[in-house]
C-alpha positions in Angstrom: 0.0 0.0 0.0 2.9 2.4 0.8 4.3 1.8 -2.7 1.1 2.8 -4.3 0.9 6.0 -2.2 4.5 6.9 -3.0 4.0 6.3 -6.7 0.6 8.2 -6.7 2.1 11.1 -4.8 5.1 11.3 -7.1 2.7 11.3 -10.1 0.7 14.2 -8.6 3.8 16.2 -7.8 5.6 15.6 -11.0 2.5 16.4 -13.2 1.8 19.4 -11.1 5.3 20.8 -11.5 5.3 20.2 -15.2 2.0 21.8 -15.7 3.0 24.8 -13.5 6.2 25.1 -15.5 4.2 25.1 -18.7 2.0 28.0 -17.5 4.8 29.9 -16.0 7.1 29.8 -19.0 4.2 29.6 -21.5 5.2 26.3 -23.0 2.4 24.9 -25.0 3.6 21.3 -24.8 3.3 21.4 -21.0 -0.1 23.2 -20.8 -3.6 21.9 -20.4 -6.3 24.3 -21.3 -10.0 24.4 -21.7 -10.8 26.2 -25.0 -14.5 26.8 -25.4 -18.0 25.7 -24.6 -20.3 24.2 -27.2 -24.0 23.4 -27.1 -23.2 19.8 -26.3 -20.6 20.5 -23.7 -17.0 21.8 -23.9 -13.9 21.2 -25.9 -10.7 20.6 -23.9 -7.3 20.9 -25.4 -3.8 20.7 -24.3 -0.9 18.4 -23.9 -0.8 15.0 -22.2 3.0 15.0 -22.1 3.2 16.0 -18.4 0.9 13.1 -17.5 2.9 10.6 -19.6 6.2 11.8 -18.0 4.7 11.6 -14.6 3.4 8.1 -15.2 6.8 6.9 -16.3 8.6 8.6 -13.4 6.2 7.4 -10.8 6.7 3.8 -12.1 10.4 4.1 -11.6 10.1 5.8 -8.3 7.7 3.1 -7.0 10.1 0.4 -8.1 13.1 2.2 -6.5 11.1 2.6 -3.3 10.1 -1.1 -3.2 13.7 -2.2 -3.7 14.9 0.2 -1.0 12.3 -1.1 1.5 13.4 -4.7 0.7 17.0 -3.9 1.5 16.1 -2.2 4.8 13.8 -5.2 5.9 16.0 -8.1 4.7 
């Protein structure tokens, strides 16, 4: 359960940092914006790159955390 929490927390932090970086430096590849409303709902646009990078990083961070906990226990 701890491994999931560490991986999820790292996903949230990394994607948040990348999205904030995109908005702060005006990098379109790191921004997620809502464009306009239509009669059937709304159209959303933006990059999914921050989320993909965050998933990859959280996978490796979770694996690293698991290995580190195995060395501490055993």
